[in-house]
Backbone as ProteinMPNN parsed JSONL, in Angstrom:
{"seq_chain_A": "PVTYELTMSDRIDFILINGSIECHPAVGVAEQFDGPYYRFLDNERPICEGACTLGRSMSRTAVSPEDFVGEWLRRGITMTPAADACDLLEQQIEQHPDGPFNGVLGFSEGCSVAASLMLRRAPQGKLPLFKFAIYFCAISAFRLDTPGAILADQCSDRINVPTLHVVGARDPALLSSFALYNLCHEDLAALYDHGKGHTIPWGPVTEHITSGVRECLRRAQHGP", "coords_chain_A": {"N_chain_A": [[1.005, -15.744, -103.149], [2.118, -16.502, -100.637], [0.037, -17.68, -99.14], [-0.548, -19.763, -100.97], [1.85, -21.317, -100.907], [1.891, -22.118, -98.212], [-0.47, -23.577, -98.171], [0.132, -25.691, -99.919], [2.449, -26.856, -98.836], [2.208, -27.098, -96.055], [-0.295, -27.849, -95.575], [-2.307, -26.064, -94.751], [-5.494, -24.641, -94.492], [-7.101, -21.979, -95.948], [-9.681, -19.804, -95.427], [-11.574, -17.483, -97.077], [-13.057, -14.405, -96.15], [-15.353, -12.09, -97.116], [-15.879, -8.535, -96.917], [-18.855, -6.523, -96.53], [-19.326, -4.4, -98.115], [-19.427, -3.207, -101.293], [-16.888, -1.953, -103.474], [-14.652, 0.264, -105.275], [-11.644, -0.91, -106.804], [-8.418, -0.628, -105.174], [-5.498, 1.221, -106.163], [-3.722, -0.519, -108.613], [-4.745, -2.972, -107.912], [-6.809, -4.01, -109.611], [-5.397, -4.804, -111.829], [-4.272, -7.116, -111.105], [-6.182, -8.771, -109.901], [-9.43, -10.015, -110.399], [-12.658, -8.456, -110.118], [-15.852, -8.874, -108.34], [-15.101, -6.264, -105.829], [-14.656, -5.931, -102.342], [-15.085, -4.364, -99.101], [-14.771, -3.933, -95.52], [-15.239, -1.626, -94.103], [-16.978, 1.507, -94.161], [-15.75, 3.799, -95.375], [-15.21, 7.002, -96.948], [-13.263, 6.73, -98.928], [-11.03, 3.983, -99.337], [-9.029, 3.698, -96.425], [-6.342, 3.137, -96.657], [-5.511, 4.321, -99.051], [-5.72, 7.22, -98.723], [-4.167, 7.376, -96.417], [-1.655, 6.436, -97.315], [-0.991, 8.36, -99.09], [-0.685, 10.675, -97.468], [1.232, 9.702, -95.779], [3.725, 9.648, -96.97], [4.896, 12.182, -96.645], [4.57, 12.562, -93.916], [5.929, 10.61, -92.42], [8.534, 11.303, -92.037], [8.54, 13.201, -90.033], [7.062, 12.379, -87.842], [7.156, 11.474, -84.406], [6.593, 9.143, -83.208], [4.907, 5.91, -83.735], [2.273, 6.207, -82.832], [1.938, 8.936, -82.823], [2.167, 9.419, -85.562], [-0.176, 8.174, -86.592], [-2.074, 9.691, -85.19], [-1.631, 12.147, -86.431], [-2.616, 11.637, -88.964], [-5.37, 11.696, -88.428], [-5.702, 14.294, -87.571], [-5.31, 15.529, -89.961], [-7.454, 14.933, -91.429], [-8.04, 12.282, -92.337], [-10.421, 9.893, -92.351], [-11.381, 7.596, -89.919], [-13.551, 5.238, -89.79], [-16.017, 4.23, -87.387], [-15.726, 0.982, -86.075], [-17.432, -0.961, -85.11], [-19.732, -2.156, -86.456], [-18.483, -3.538, -88.562], [-16.893, -5.245, -87.059], [-18.851, -6.738, -85.773], [-20.02, -8.04, -87.962], [-17.854, -9.571, -88.909], [-17.308, -11.162, -86.698], [-19.721, -12.595, -86.529], [-19.712, -13.998, -88.932], [-17.451, -15.601, -88.524], [-18.166, -17.184, -86.32], [-20.434, -18.582, -87.334], [-19.565, -19.838, -89.566], [-19.338, -22.71, -91.596], [-16.937, -24.089, -91.74], [-15.61, -23.457, -89.428], [-14.412, -23.965, -85.96], [-11.791, -21.461, -86.108], [-8.232, -21.456, -86.26], [-6.464, -19.319, -86.55], [-5.967, -15.889, -87.793], [-5.478, -14.083, -90.831], [-4.594, -11.063, -92.232], [-4.719, -8.226, -94.506], [-3.602, -4.91, -94.721], [-6.306, -2.763, -94.42], [-7.904, -4.904, -93.66], [-6.491, -6.028, -91.565], [-6.95, -4.142, -89.643], [-9.658, -4.469, -88.941], [-9.717, -7.097, -87.967], [-7.932, -6.855, -85.789], [-9.238, -4.893, -84.277], [-11.537, -6.293, -83.542], [-10.383, -8.366, -82.001], [-9.288, -6.872, -79.888], [-11.629, -5.796, -78.846], [-12.812, -7.923, -77.537], [-11.097, -8.387, -75.451], [-11.299, -6.809, -72.901], [-13.739, -7.848, -72.145], [-13.357, -10.27, -71.101], [-13.551, -12.572, -72.616], [-12.637, -15.657, -74.21], [-9.895, -15.655, -76.559], [-10.659, -15.196, -80.047], [-8.919, -16.282, -81.879], [-5.887, -18.222, -82.101], [-3.537, -17.208, -83.032], [-2.281, -14.425, -84.988], [-1.727, -13.002, -88.203], [-0.411, -10.23, -89.659], [-0.387, -8.281, -92.49], [1.183, -5.463, -93.76], [-0.222, -3.603, -92.083], [-2.956, -1.431, -91.136], [-3.571, 0.655, -88.391], [-5.534, -0.371, -85.507], [-9.152, 0.322, -85.323], [-11.326, 2.456, -83.514], [-14.342, 1.493, -81.815], [-17.005, 2.66, -81.538], [-16.841, 5.34, -82.079], [-15.372, 7.687, -84.332], [-11.976, 7.168, -85.227], [-8.714, 6.007, -83.974], [-7.461, 3.117, -82.207], [-4.939, 3.336, -79.966], [-1.782, 2.523, -78.614], [-0.701, 4.166, -76.611], [-2.953, 5.189, -75.462], [-4.54, 3.19, -74.617], [-4.837, 0.356, -72.603], [-5.355, -2.325, -73.078], [-4.277, -5.341, -74.767], [-3.371, -7.414, -77.542], [-3.177, -10.703, -76.922], [-2.011, -13.041, -78.044], [0.234, -15.007, -80.046], [1.698, -13.093, -82.681], [2.466, -12.116, -86.019], [3.98, -9.609, -87.779], [4.132, -8.426, -90.832], [5.865, -6.172, -92.652], [6.637, -3.374, -94.86], [9.519, -1.669, -95.726], [9.368, 0.454, -97.521], [6.841, 1.259, -97.437], [4.475, 3.772, -97.354], [2.728, 3.955, -95.252], [3.992, 2.74, -93.148], [4.535, 3.301, -90.43], [2.055, 3.119, -89.319], [1.639, 0.433, -89.25], [3.439, -0.271, -87.24], [2.102, 0.988, -85.141], [0.006, -0.805, -84.753], [1.476, -3.087, -84.13], [2.434, -2.268, -81.631], [0.229, -2.579, -80.074], [0.105, -5.162, -79.508], [1.042, -8.035, -77.512], [4.22, -7.677, -76.178], [6.059, -9.798, -75.902], [5.119, -11.704, -77.47], [4.934, -10.894, -80.069], [6.188, -10.79, -83.328], [8.342, -9.509, -85.984], [8.621, -8.857, -89.444], [10.379, -7.525, -92.125], [9.781, -6.964, -95.431], [10.875, -5.232, -97.168], [9.748, -3.774, -99.261], [6.91, -1.946, -100.66], [3.433, -1.055, -99.95], [2.321, -3.802, -100.009], [2.072, -7.333, -100.723], [4.816, -8.999, -101.441], [6.052, -10.881, -104.307], [8.181, -13.687, -105.103], [11.633, -14.527, -104.115], [11.463, -13.604, -101.455], [9.146, -14.707, -100.479], [9.617, -17.215, -99.274], [10.92, -16.507, -96.874], [8.85, -15.107, -95.596], [6.959, -17.115, -95.276], [8.33, -18.852, -93.608], [8.354, -17.24, -91.299], [5.648, -17.257, -90.723], [5.224, -19.975, -90.178], [6.767, -20.178, -87.811], [5.276, -18.506, -86.149], [2.95, -19.975, -85.926], [4.027, -22.251, -84.657], [4.676, -21.165, -82.173], [2.178, -20.542, -81.277], [1.086, -23.069, -80.859], [2.879, -24.431, -79.235], [4.136, -22.617, -77.473], [6.53, -19.974, -76.517]], "CA_chain_A": [[2.131, -16.715, -103.089], [2.314, -16.966, -99.312], [-1.037, -18.717, -98.809], [-0.31, -20.956, -101.805], [2.965, -22.059, -100.42], [1.468, -22.729, -97.009], [-1.506, -24.608, -98.479], [0.753, -26.852, -100.545], [3.551, -27.551, -98.073], [1.815, -27.282, -94.654], [-1.727, -28.272, -95.555], [-3.125, -25.103, -94.034], [-6.638, -24.202, -95.225], [-7.454, -20.574, -95.8], [-11.12, -19.461, -95.781], [-11.627, -16.05, -97.31], [-14.315, -13.805, -95.731], [-15.503, -10.779, -97.684], [-16.635, -7.469, -96.31], [-20.22, -6.428, -97.095], [-19.455, -3.105, -98.86], [-18.758, -3.258, -102.569], [-16.079, -0.758, -103.65], [-13.717, 0.277, -106.361], [-10.321, -1.507, -106.36], [-7.334, 0.277, -104.909], [-4.522, 1.344, -107.232], [-2.894, -1.694, -108.881], [-5.443, -4.236, -107.594], [-7.538, -4.513, -110.77], [-4.429, -5.435, -112.756], [-3.851, -8.454, -110.618], [-7.311, -9.577, -109.391], [-10.709, -9.735, -110.981], [-13.684, -8.126, -109.184], [-16.053, -7.656, -107.564], [-14.224, -5.943, -104.732], [-15.446, -5.577, -101.139], [-14.368, -3.911, -97.871], [-15.579, -3.994, -94.311], [-15.497, -0.291, -93.488], [-17.665, 2.347, -95.08], [-15.086, 5.123, -95.482], [-15.415, 7.673, -98.244], [-12.404, 5.977, -99.765], [-10.166, 3.114, -98.482], [-8.12, 4.476, -95.692], [-4.958, 2.964, -97.081], [-5.227, 5.284, -100.07], [-5.461, 8.469, -98.133], [-3.062, 7.272, -95.464], [-0.38, 6.311, -97.98], [-0.7, 9.685, -99.714], [-0.166, 11.562, -96.437], [2.319, 8.991, -95.102], [4.991, 9.931, -97.678], [5.484, 13.38, -96.053], [4.498, 12.613, -92.424], [6.772, 9.607, -91.764], [9.791, 11.926, -91.731], [8.381, 14.087, -88.945], [6.348, 11.774, -86.703], [8.049, 11.047, -83.341], [6.262, 7.763, -82.773], [3.833, 5.407, -84.563], [1.015, 6.777, -82.36], [1.931, 10.371, -83.279], [1.899, 9.373, -86.974], [-1.672, 7.91, -86.821], [-2.776, 10.818, -84.739], [-1.513, 13.2, -87.411], [-3.596, 11.314, -90.019], [-6.695, 12.117, -87.997], [-5.72, 15.772, -87.576], [-5.266, 16.007, -91.342], [-8.747, 14.628, -92.124], [-8.258, 10.913, -92.681], [-11.555, 9.329, -91.59], [-11.372, 6.18, -89.486], [-14.969, 4.901, -89.497], [-16.185, 3.306, -86.253], [-15.543, -0.409, -86.529], [-18.318, -1.84, -84.436], [-20.511, -2.946, -87.4], [-17.571, -4.442, -89.22], [-16.481, -6.336, -86.123], [-20.056, -7.631, -85.636], [-20.149, -8.846, -89.178], [-16.741, -10.521, -88.985], [-17.472, -12.118, -85.603], [-20.852, -13.417, -86.85], [-19.292, -14.911, -89.988], [-16.542, -16.575, -87.965], [-18.889, -18.089, -85.43], [-21.4, -19.331, -88.015], [-19.066, -20.435, -90.752], [-19.377, -24.166, -91.467], [-15.591, -24.624, -91.605], [-14.982, -23.027, -88.173], [-13.76, -22.787, -85.533], [-10.548, -21.138, -86.827], [-7.042, -21.365, -85.424], [-5.814, -18.036, -86.644], [-6.455, -14.962, -88.754], [-4.475, -13.398, -91.635], [-5.239, -9.912, -92.889], [-3.85, -7.275, -95.262], [-4.012, -3.514, -94.726], [-7.546, -2.524, -93.69], [-8.407, -6.151, -93.05], [-5.749, -6.136, -90.23], [-7.595, -3.199, -88.693], [-10.894, -5.053, -88.486], [-9.401, -8.271, -87.159], [-7.332, -6.398, -84.564], [-10.245, -4.228, -83.516], [-12.405, -7.361, -82.953], [-9.616, -9.075, -80.935], [-9.215, -5.959, -78.778], [-12.97, -5.65, -78.274], [-13.101, -9.039, -76.685], [-10.157, -8.461, -74.332], [-11.816, -6.406, -71.604], [-14.971, -8.596, -71.814], [-12.982, -11.519, -70.495], [-13.822, -13.724, -73.487], [-11.449, -16.313, -74.801], [-9.534, -15.121, -77.891], [-11.206, -15.844, -81.139], [-7.809, -16.905, -82.591], [-4.668, -18.592, -81.354], [-2.486, -16.427, -83.58], [-2.694, -13.501, -86.017], [-0.683, -12.577, -89.181], [-0.811, -8.894, -90.22], [0.442, -7.792, -93.584], [1.068, -4.054, -94.034], [-1.381, -3.282, -91.279], [-3.411, -0.1, -90.705], [-3.863, 0.529, -86.967], [-6.915, -0.724, -85.101], [-10.13, 1.38, -85.282], [-12.208, 2.561, -82.384], [-15.541, 0.797, -82.17], [-18.228, 3.39, -81.654], [-16.572, 6.76, -82.471], [-14.318, 7.69, -85.341], [-10.605, 7.323, -84.629], [-7.824, 4.849, -83.924], [-7.008, 2.593, -80.97], [-3.512, 3.499, -79.922], [-1.123, 1.918, -77.422], [-0.516, 5.191, -75.507], [-4.183, 5.576, -74.913], [-5.294, 1.922, -74.338], [-4.014, -0.694, -71.892], [-5.622, -3.683, -73.65], [-3.301, -5.862, -75.724], [-3.677, -8.682, -78.213], [-2.329, -11.583, -76.147], [-1.699, -14.271, -78.77], [1.381, -14.774, -80.997], [1.402, -12.325, -83.851], [3.532, -11.808, -86.98], [3.703, -8.339, -88.434], [4.929, -8.347, -92.068], [5.821, -4.764, -93.024], [7.511, -2.974, -95.927], [10.292, -0.45, -95.406], [9.052, 1.519, -98.396], [5.402, 1.492, -97.318], [4.251, 5.092, -96.774], [1.95, 3.784, -94.003], [4.744, 1.8, -92.286], [4.405, 3.581, -88.99], [0.716, 2.64, -88.806], [1.922, -1.04, -88.949], [4.061, -0.275, -85.925], [1.12, 1.291, -84.21], [-0.713, -2.023, -84.439], [2.526, -3.904, -83.415], [2.517, -1.797, -80.213], [-1.012, -3.046, -79.363], [0.243, -6.658, -79.254], [1.919, -8.391, -76.391], [5.579, -7.537, -76.686], [6.775, -10.985, -75.844], [4.467, -12.654, -78.399], [4.897, -10.25, -81.39], [7.377, -10.836, -84.213], [8.327, -8.516, -87.083], [9.447, -9.193, -90.571], [10.379, -6.407, -93.12], [10.067, -7.463, -96.795], [11.711, -4.213, -97.866], [9.033, -3.134, -100.355], [5.87, -1.013, -100.283], [2.214, -1.5, -99.339], [2.005, -4.901, -100.891], [2.671, -8.609, -100.36], [5.678, -9.214, -102.661], [6.286, -12.224, -104.863], [9.621, -13.992, -105.352], [12.406, -15.189, -103.057], [11.043, -13.198, -100.114], [7.995, -15.517, -100.035], [10.102, -18.259, -98.386], [11.189, -15.892, -95.573], [7.605, -14.854, -94.968], [6.293, -18.396, -94.862], [9.06, -19.289, -92.449], [7.9, -16.477, -90.193], [4.318, -17.746, -90.429], [5.348, -21.272, -89.489], [7.269, -19.92, -86.47], [4.113, -17.976, -85.347], [2.08, -21.141, -85.695], [4.676, -23.084, -83.695], [4.579, -20.517, -80.851], [0.783, -20.678, -80.8], [0.871, -24.478, -80.504], [3.824, -24.973, -78.161], [4.613, -21.639, -76.587], [7.76, -19.432, -76.968]], "C_chain_A": [[2.312, -17.333, -101.707], [1.289, -18.021, -98.926], [-0.907, -19.928, -99.655], [0.73, -21.874, -101.308], [2.583, -22.812, -99.161], [0.444, -23.841, -97.157], [-0.856, -25.906, -99.01], [1.713, -27.614, -99.62], [3.11, -27.873, -96.618], [0.391, -27.719, -94.45], [-2.599, -27.379, -94.626], [-4.249, -24.655, -94.924], [-6.939, -22.75, -94.885], [-8.876, -20.339, -96.281], [-11.142, -17.908, -95.911], [-13.057, -15.493, -96.967], [-14.315, -12.389, -96.32], [-16.191, -9.791, -96.739], [-18.014, -7.365, -97.007], [-20.393, -5.222, -98.019], [-18.71, -3.209, -100.178], [-18.057, -1.88, -102.841], [-15.258, -0.855, -104.915], [-12.393, -0.296, -105.943], [-9.354, -0.369, -106.125], [-6.372, 0.231, -106.105], [-3.755, 0.064, -107.433], [-3.621, -3.029, -108.645], [-6.128, -4.826, -108.842], [-6.612, -5.221, -111.8], [-4.021, -6.81, -112.369], [-5.047, -9.347, -110.291], [-8.553, -9.093, -110.06], [-11.748, -9.388, -109.807], [-14.797, -9.133, -109.07], [-15.16, -7.483, -106.354], [-15.09, -5.519, -103.503], [-14.477, -5.094, -100.041], [-15.292, -3.986, -96.737], [-16.026, -2.579, -93.816], [-15.947, 0.716, -94.504], [-17.03, 3.744, -95.025], [-15.421, 5.68, -96.837], [-14.499, 7.053, -99.34], [-11.583, 5.086, -98.858], [-9.128, 3.922, -97.745], [-6.708, 4.359, -96.073], [-4.599, 3.907, -98.208], [-4.897, 6.669, -99.56], [-4.245, 8.454, -97.214], [-1.717, 7.22, -96.144], [0.012, 7.652, -98.622], [-0.062, 10.63, -98.659], [1.095, 10.989, -95.833], [3.648, 9.377, -95.689], [5.682, 11.158, -97.014], [5.542, 13.262, -94.514], [5.453, 11.701, -91.757], [8.083, 10.232, -91.402], [9.693, 12.784, -90.466], [7.738, 13.482, -87.677], [7.447, 11.279, -85.655], [7.755, 9.672, -82.799], [5.12, 7.257, -83.696], [2.514, 6.029, -84.122], [0.833, 8.214, -82.832], [1.594, 10.345, -84.787], [0.491, 9.127, -87.257], [-2.469, 9.093, -86.29], [-2.734, 11.995, -85.739], [-2.381, 12.917, -88.617], [-4.981, 11.902, -89.667], [-6.766, 13.61, -88.024], [-5.753, 16.329, -89.02], [-6.484, 15.524, -92.16], [-8.933, 13.245, -92.579], [-9.339, 10.353, -91.786], [-11.3, 7.903, -91.252], [-12.744, 5.818, -88.924], [-15.055, 4.04, -88.262], [-16.341, 1.827, -86.753], [-16.512, -1.398, -85.957], [-19.12, -2.753, -85.422], [-19.683, -3.942, -88.155], [-17.141, -5.583, -88.327], [-17.65, -7.288, -85.882], [-20.165, -8.546, -86.802], [-19.088, -9.957, -89.204], [-16.936, -11.608, -87.88], [-18.644, -13.111, -85.911], [-20.432, -14.439, -87.912], [-18.387, -16.007, -89.443], [-17.28, -17.588, -87.161], [-19.831, -18.963, -86.145], [-20.856, -20.044, -89.245], [-18.973, -21.993, -90.627], [-17.967, -24.768, -91.323], [-14.921, -24.238, -90.28], [-15.035, -24.174, -87.154], [-12.365, -22.648, -86.214], [-9.404, -21.015, -85.844], [-6.49, -19.962, -85.389], [-6.459, -17.149, -87.66], [-5.29, -14.324, -89.516], [-5.218, -12.263, -92.352], [-4.193, -9.071, -93.592], [-4.449, -5.862, -95.096], [-5.214, -3.282, -93.825], [-8.134, -3.769, -93.054], [-7.716, -6.449, -91.695], [-6.496, -5.299, -89.187], [-8.846, -3.812, -88.07], [-10.614, -6.252, -87.56], [-8.821, -7.844, -85.815], [-8.355, -5.696, -83.65], [-11.177, -5.2, -82.788], [-11.706, -8.036, -81.815], [-9.502, -8.155, -79.696], [-10.563, -5.742, -78.112], [-13.272, -6.745, -77.263], [-12.208, -9.083, -75.419], [-10.715, -8.047, -73.023], [-13.093, -7.141, -71.203], [-14.662, -9.94, -71.153], [-13.255, -12.759, -71.322], [-12.567, -14.391, -73.91], [-11.16, -15.739, -76.12], [-10.205, -15.891, -78.949], [-10.14, -16.723, -81.86], [-6.631, -17.236, -81.671], [-3.443, -17.817, -81.862], [-3.002, -15.483, -84.641], [-1.484, -13.116, -86.893], [-1.215, -11.288, -89.79], [0.18, -8.492, -91.278], [0.141, -6.266, -93.801], [-0.126, -3.422, -93.348], [-1.661, -1.77, -91.177], [-3.844, -0.315, -89.247], [-5.305, 0.214, -86.684], [-7.815, 0.495, -85.058], [-10.915, 1.353, -83.963], [-13.588, 1.917, -82.808], [-16.76, 1.665, -82.417], [-18.085, 4.895, -82.012], [-15.428, 6.707, -83.455], [-12.993, 7.847, -84.696], [-9.905, 6.009, -84.556], [-7.689, 4.426, -82.453], [-5.497, 2.619, -80.961], [-2.924, 3.039, -78.588], [-0.896, 2.88, -76.304], [-1.759, 5.667, -74.977], [-5.043, 4.348, -74.433], [-4.369, 0.881, -73.705], [-4.266, -2.1, -72.371], [-4.595, -4.07, -74.694], [-3.854, -7.157, -76.368], [-2.688, -9.698, -77.676], [-2.199, -13.005, -76.776], [-0.435, -13.977, -79.601], [0.907, -14.084, -82.261], [2.674, -12.179, -84.715], [3.105, -10.588, -87.737], [4.677, -8.226, -89.634], [4.795, -6.913, -92.595], [6.75, -4.546, -94.232], [8.178, -1.678, -95.641], [9.923, 0.719, -96.309], [7.552, 1.826, -98.341], [5.185, 2.904, -96.7], [3.498, 5.021, -95.427], [2.661, 2.831, -93.011], [4.546, 2.04, -90.841], [3.062, 3.173, -88.434], [0.801, 1.119, -88.541], [2.52, -1.181, -87.612], [3.103, 0.109, -84.846], [0.293, 0.066, -83.803], [0.287, -3.0, -83.687], [2.543, -3.553, -81.922], [1.33, -2.166, -79.389], [-0.941, -4.533, -79.081], [1.195, -6.906, -78.147], [3.367, -8.425, -76.862], [6.394, -8.853, -76.74], [6.277, -12.018, -76.89], [4.461, -12.105, -79.86], [6.249, -10.36, -82.105], [7.211, -9.996, -85.437], [9.173, -9.011, -88.188], [9.263, -8.014, -91.632], [10.758, -6.986, -94.503], [10.748, -6.432, -97.675], [10.974, -3.49, -98.964], [7.962, -2.21, -99.855], [4.65, -1.648, -99.675], [1.679, -2.629, -100.177], [2.507, -6.248, -100.239], [3.495, -9.01, -101.579], [5.731, -10.678, -103.026], [7.814, -12.445, -104.953], [10.275, -14.626, -104.206], [11.958, -14.839, -101.679], [9.886, -14.017, -99.543], [8.474, -16.599, -99.047], [10.385, -17.731, -96.991], [9.9, -15.596, -94.822], [6.937, -16.067, -94.457], [7.006, -18.992, -93.64], [8.582, -18.574, -91.145], [6.457, -16.928, -89.783], [4.354, -19.067, -89.711], [5.835, -21.098, -88.07], [6.124, -19.367, -85.557], [3.202, -19.111, -84.984], [2.683, -22.077, -84.595], [4.548, -22.49, -82.255], [3.131, -20.577, -80.382], [0.481, -22.056, -80.316], [1.626, -24.879, -79.261], [4.408, -23.937, -77.243], [5.979, -21.099, -77.124], [8.918, -20.41, -76.908]], "O_chain_A": [[2.617, -18.52, -101.586], [1.631, -19.104, -98.45], [-1.12, -21.038, -99.169], [0.535, -23.09, -101.279], [2.894, -23.996, -99.026], [0.444, -24.848, -96.449], [-1.217, -27.02, -98.63], [1.772, -28.844, -99.631], [3.606, -28.833, -96.029], [-0.072, -27.929, -93.329], [-3.454, -27.842, -93.87], [-3.976, -24.3, -96.071], [-7.018, -22.354, -93.722], [-9.216, -20.65, -97.423], [-10.782, -17.17, -94.994], [-14.078, -16.016, -97.414], [-13.41, -11.595, -96.063], [-16.982, -10.177, -95.878], [-18.268, -8.075, -97.98], [-21.448, -5.034, -98.626], [-17.482, -3.291, -100.185], [-18.572, -0.821, -102.483], [-15.174, -1.909, -105.546], [-12.04, -0.167, -104.771], [-9.427, 0.687, -106.752], [-6.431, -0.673, -106.938], [-3.162, -0.42, -106.469], [-3.177, -4.078, -109.113], [-6.025, -6.028, -109.088], [-7.039, -6.118, -112.527], [-3.496, -7.58, -113.173], [-4.938, -10.569, -110.392], [-8.724, -7.893, -110.274], [-11.692, -9.949, -108.713], [-14.691, -10.199, -109.677], [-14.532, -8.439, -105.898], [-16.108, -4.842, -103.645], [-13.276, -5.364, -100.052], [-16.502, -4.093, -96.933], [-17.076, -2.425, -93.192], [-15.381, 0.795, -95.594], [-17.682, 4.728, -94.677], [-15.849, 4.969, -97.746], [-14.901, 6.883, -100.491], [-11.445, 5.408, -97.678], [-8.423, 4.735, -98.343], [-5.918, 5.284, -95.883], [-3.428, 4.275, -98.313], [-3.873, 7.234, -99.943], [-3.417, 9.366, -97.221], [-0.752, 7.832, -95.686], [1.187, 8.013, -98.681], [0.947, 11.285, -98.92], [1.961, 11.753, -95.408], [4.636, 9.431, -94.956], [6.901, 11.165, -96.845], [6.455, 13.799, -93.885], [5.801, 11.949, -90.603], [8.736, 9.721, -90.493], [10.732, 13.069, -89.872], [7.871, 14.03, -86.583], [8.493, 10.75, -86.032], [8.537, 9.1, -82.041], [4.451, 8.055, -84.353], [1.694, 6.355, -84.979], [-0.265, 8.644, -83.187], [0.808, 11.175, -85.243], [-0.066, 9.811, -88.116], [-3.469, 9.467, -86.904], [-3.705, 12.741, -85.863], [-2.854, 13.858, -89.253], [-5.65, 12.514, -90.501], [-7.775, 14.17, -88.452], [-6.175, 17.462, -89.247], [-6.542, 15.677, -93.38], [-9.961, 12.988, -93.205], [-9.18, 10.343, -90.565], [-11.039, 7.076, -92.126], [-13.048, 6.059, -87.755], [-14.208, 3.162, -88.096], [-17.022, 1.55, -87.74], [-16.435, -2.582, -86.282], [-19.172, -3.968, -85.234], [-20.115, -5.074, -88.373], [-17.035, -6.73, -88.759], [-17.46, -8.501, -85.797], [-20.386, -9.744, -86.628], [-19.388, -11.118, -89.483], [-16.747, -12.8, -88.124], [-18.56, -14.297, -85.594], [-20.765, -15.619, -87.799], [-18.508, -17.173, -89.817], [-17.029, -18.784, -87.317], [-20.075, -20.064, -85.651], [-21.591, -20.777, -89.907], [-18.545, -22.487, -89.583], [-17.842, -25.883, -90.815], [-13.786, -24.644, -90.027], [-15.617, -25.223, -87.427], [-11.852, -23.597, -86.807], [-9.582, -20.528, -84.727], [-6.094, -19.465, -84.334], [-7.397, -17.567, -88.337], [-4.24, -14.053, -88.934], [-6.27, -12.446, -92.965], [-2.992, -9.165, -93.338], [-5.644, -5.655, -95.306], [-5.168, -3.56, -92.626], [-8.793, -3.688, -92.018], [-8.315, -7.052, -90.804], [-6.648, -5.69, -88.03], [-9.081, -3.706, -86.866], [-11.22, -6.378, -86.496], [-9.185, -8.418, -84.788], [-8.346, -5.872, -82.432], [-11.556, -5.0, -81.634], [-12.309, -8.274, -80.768], [-9.613, -8.637, -78.569], [-10.614, -5.523, -76.902], [-13.92, -6.498, -76.246], [-12.548, -9.749, -74.442], [-10.643, -8.822, -72.069], [-13.499, -7.072, -70.043], [-15.561, -10.652, -70.707], [-13.203, -13.875, -70.805], [-11.516, -13.753, -73.968], [-12.099, -15.341, -76.808], [-10.343, -17.109, -78.833], [-10.467, -17.788, -82.383], [-6.423, -16.616, -80.628], [-2.417, -17.78, -81.182], [-4.09, -15.718, -85.167], [-0.375, -12.931, -86.394], [-2.307, -11.249, -90.355], [1.382, -8.374, -91.041], [-1.009, -5.87, -93.996], [-0.947, -2.772, -93.994], [-0.742, -0.951, -91.139], [-4.419, -1.351, -88.916], [-6.191, 0.487, -87.493], [-7.338, 1.598, -84.79], [-11.12, 0.285, -83.386], [-13.912, 1.829, -83.992], [-17.483, 1.45, -83.389], [-19.073, 5.601, -82.213], [-14.608, 5.79, -83.419], [-12.862, 8.579, -83.715], [-10.426, 4.994, -85.018], [-7.788, 5.262, -81.555], [-4.844, 2.02, -81.815], [-3.564, 3.18, -77.547], [-0.893, 2.477, -75.141], [-1.731, 6.51, -74.08], [-6.142, 4.523, -73.909], [-3.285, 0.582, -74.207], [-3.465, -2.993, -72.096], [-4.098, -3.215, -75.426], [-4.681, -7.865, -75.794], [-1.489, -9.587, -77.932], [-2.276, -14.015, -76.077], [-0.092, -12.815, -79.822], [-0.127, -14.427, -82.836], [3.791, -12.127, -84.202], [1.999, -10.53, -88.275], [5.869, -7.969, -89.465], [3.692, -6.497, -92.949], [7.545, -5.42, -94.579], [7.517, -0.682, -95.344], [10.133, 1.87, -95.927], [7.063, 2.605, -99.16], [5.687, 3.168, -95.607], [3.622, 5.911, -94.585], [2.024, 2.209, -92.161], [4.399, 1.091, -90.071], [2.925, 2.91, -87.24], [0.088, 0.603, -87.68], [2.175, -2.108, -86.879], [3.235, -0.371, -83.72], [-0.074, -0.077, -82.637], [-0.099, -3.641, -82.709], [2.653, -4.431, -81.066], [1.369, -2.093, -78.16], [-1.85, -5.094, -78.47], [2.065, -6.083, -77.863], [3.701, -9.116, -77.826], [7.314, -8.98, -77.548], [6.918, -13.037, -77.146], [4.021, -12.803, -80.774], [7.299, -10.057, -81.539], [6.092, -9.775, -85.902], [10.277, -9.515, -87.98], [8.145, -7.609, -91.95], [11.885, -7.432, -94.718], [11.151, -6.731, -98.798], [11.576, -2.609, -99.578], [8.064, -1.716, -98.732], [4.757, -2.651, -98.969], [0.731, -2.469, -100.947], [3.294, -6.218, -99.293], [2.938, -9.326, -102.63], [5.5, -11.572, -102.212], [8.604, -11.503, -104.886], [9.601, -15.223, -103.367], [12.048, -15.676, -100.781], [9.653, -14.042, -98.334], [7.779, -16.866, -98.067], [10.12, -18.426, -96.011], [9.815, -15.785, -93.608], [6.405, -16.083, -93.347], [6.368, -19.562, -92.755], [8.433, -19.183, -90.086], [6.136, -16.957, -88.595], [3.616, -19.279, -88.749], [5.362, -21.807, -87.182], [6.026, -19.712, -84.379], [2.731, -19.2, -83.85], [1.968, -22.607, -83.745], [4.343, -23.215, -81.282], [2.889, -20.657, -79.178], [-0.338, -22.206, -79.409], [1.111, -25.555, -78.371], [5.118, -24.297, -76.305], [6.533, -21.672, -78.062], [10.04, -20.061, -77.272]]}, "name": "protein", "num_of_chains": 1, "seq": "PVTYELTMSDRIDFILINGSIECHPAVGVAEQFDGPYYRFLDNERPICEGACTLGRSMSRTAVSPEDFVGEWLRRGITMTPAADACDLLEQQIEQHPDGPFNGVLGFSEGCSVAASLMLRRAPQGKLPLFKFAIYFCAISAFRLDTPGAILADQCSDRINVPTLHVVGARDPALLSSFALYNLCHEDLAALYDHGKGHTIPWGPVTEHITSGVRECLRRAQHGP"}
């Protein structure tokens, strides 16, 4: 509903890029969308599934978003190195006939790959691939060459473009969304809570989310 509204009212074109790994749909996905289904990261199972299962109990005891994600890792959640996924995404972006692109929009694990790629370019001194980023129910960024997460208390690099972080207060992985929020420039990052779970909700909340996206685009074009 969010992309439909923005396509119809703002004439924004969305180009969907698939991962290369065919997978089973996450719980509830098959009821809404036809397959086939793909992902970028070759985990034993999508990280959002295991993370959400653990998140229900851990979110009450974690002292920070970084501690929350660290506890995932200590409890056996595998965060596959993201270098190959970043290579694939970067190649598709640079070679796509409809590029270059102004921004990126991701959901859950897709946010991880987009953020990991943006952070990979930061210390290389390259221009940002995107002028803005929209993250829905994000999972924190992945390390590139070793299993694990990129966390703000261990990394000084930041995503230095306007970002909008759409989160759900009932999302068991909520604190992971905040872990990614903490990796973005604090003066350029905005937050919107739709109040639900690990999903992009339909209904009246769509208008509020699209307003947030428009404001993010405005900041990318004209500054704060």
